[in-house]
C-alpha positions, 0 to 999 in steps of 0.5 A: 965102172965094170959090167954086171956079171951075167945071171941066169935068174930072172930079176925080182920086183925089187930088181927091176925097180933098182934097175928103173930108178938108176935108168931114170937118175940123171948122169951124175947120180946114176953113175954113182948108184951102179955100184949099189945096183950091182948087188940087185943082180942086174946083168947085160943080158937082162938089160938088152932084153928089157930094151928089146921089149920097148916097141910102139907102133902107129899106122896112120891113114893119110890124106886124099891126094898124098902118093901114100895112103898110110904110114907106119912109124914104130918106135924103139929103144935098141940093146945096149952094152951093159947097163950104163945109161947112153944118150943119142948123139949123132947119126952120121951124114954123107957130104950130100946129106944121105944118112949112113950106118954109123951112129954115136952115143955118148955115156959117163966117161965114155962114148958108143958107136954102131957101124950098122945102124944101131943093131950092135954097139962098141962101147969105149971107156976114155982114158983119164975121163971116169966120172966126167960128163961127155956132152956130145960126140961128133963124126969127123972123118978119118974114123975120128971123133970129137967129143966134149967134156966137162966136170959135173955142175959146171956153172955160168962162172966156171965154163971150161970144156975139153975137146977130145979127138978119139980114135972111133976104133980103139977109143984112144984119145988122139988129142985133147984142147981145154978151152974156156966156154960152153958146150954146143946145144945139140948135133945140129950145132956143129959140123965138118967140111973138109978139115974145118970143124966149126960149132956154136955154143950154148952158155948154161944160165944160172937162175937169177942172173941178170942179163948183164951177167949173162955170157954171149954165145960164140962160134968156134973153129978148128982148121986142124981137125979139131986139135986147136980152136979159135973164136971166129964170131963173138960180141953179138950180145946173143943169148943162144946159138942153136944151129950150125951146118953146112948145107949139103951141095952149097959148095962150103956154105954154112948156116948159123941161127941165133936166139932167144929174144926177139933181135937176137933172133936170125939166120946167118950165112957164111961162104968164107969158112966163118970168117964173115957172116950176112944176115940171111934173114934179112934186117931185124924187124919188130914185126913181119908181115906175111899174108894177112897175118902180122908176126914177131921177129921170132919167126927166126928163132929155131933150133932145125931147119933143112934145105931141099929143091932150092928151098929152106924149111924151118919150124919156130922154137917159139909160141908166136904168142903175139901174132896177129891176124892169126892163131897163136902157136909155133909154125913150119915156114918154108922160103926160097934158098935165096930170100928168106924175108917173106916165108910162106906159113906151111903149118901150125903145131901145139908146141915148139918145134925141136927137129925136122928129119928128112924121111924121102919124099916127106919131112918128119917134124917133131916137137917138144911137150908142155905141162902148161895147166890150161893144155889137156893131157893129150895137148901135152905131149910131144907132137909128131907131124908130117909134111910133104916136100911137094905140097899136094894140092887141095890137101893139108901141107902139114898133117898131124900124126900122133902124140908121143906117150909121156910117163912124167909130170915133168915138162919134156923137151923130147928130142932136145934138139937131138936127132938124126938128119936124115932116115937111112932105109927108113930108120933114124934115131933121137934123143928121148927124155928117159920117161918119154914113149916109155916109162925108163930106159936109155935116152935114145929112140929109134924110129922106123917109117914105112909108107904104103 
């Protein structure tokens, strides 16, 4: 739909209520509600002004021994074009893993791009895609974007995706490929190396289906920059693939993670462009002994990992409730690049770890929230943690900074595993549930991190 006409009038309380309702609706309902909202007199100017007011700042003392004494983290929602609801999709990194100024968003029937780190945006409506859900956008170079779309209300028995390559400067569709399959999970589940693109799918599951009727996840590859696709990994009886990325400076080495059940939870590597894979996490074991503690194999269930200094770091998307010799709870692990079988425990978090973001000499670790009855209101909130890349002797290896506000009783996964891989000059982006941190607004969060 077109943009609302600009208005010089301030919105009434009723108009504000209508605007907030539209912003918090699921995509399918929000698009249908736009025509009704038009009569409320909303405008692009007012929507952007409202977005600019969204601001939170946290200033936290760091433990003794850390190079920095304090860290300040500012959170906000960028001003976006029109009154559409946008979702964060990707923050482009260079081949060496360094963040760039390019950020991609998706919306119903289209996408938006910023080339100045979120200061301004250009929205494109895709021809023939009006009303379709655009799940993901991935920068594939040559000023092209790979988009993945589906119809609304897709079910397990109706798995069809359309992979679209679009011109990032004009929004023109360059190619479309319809596939039997499911969307990938997050921007951590798709990557590009030269002319090769691969993604790992995450099948949607209908409630009540037996294990035998659930779809098994697969890996798709394109050797012609997204124009055609071939399945290169299948038949593993894997419920979900969470992560598929090229290791920066790894000479085309791809890393893949699977889950969710214990025997499904593994880390894989390919040095053959996806033709073959080895289990980097070693043989599947019922229990893994690490120090004095005994863990389930779900220490390898994860949605994000990162590499630096010949090390691999990841956080568990599992509560590790059956740990023996230690407290239950998700963990951050660190292991040598060539041996993941007995990692070192970095620290423990309250809830499952969703993302790890490189912010220079440190990693920022982001968890989901929880609505478990036994948790306090504060414990139910998503957590934000800091991990120094070089451990500080005598100081915690993982520091809890703060918990993000939640304006809903509904359980939140916070970033839903969508986040920048690295910050650019201290700035990065994540997805957010529309009632996380702020009570309404588009599903994107801008972070600014400063050390002093």
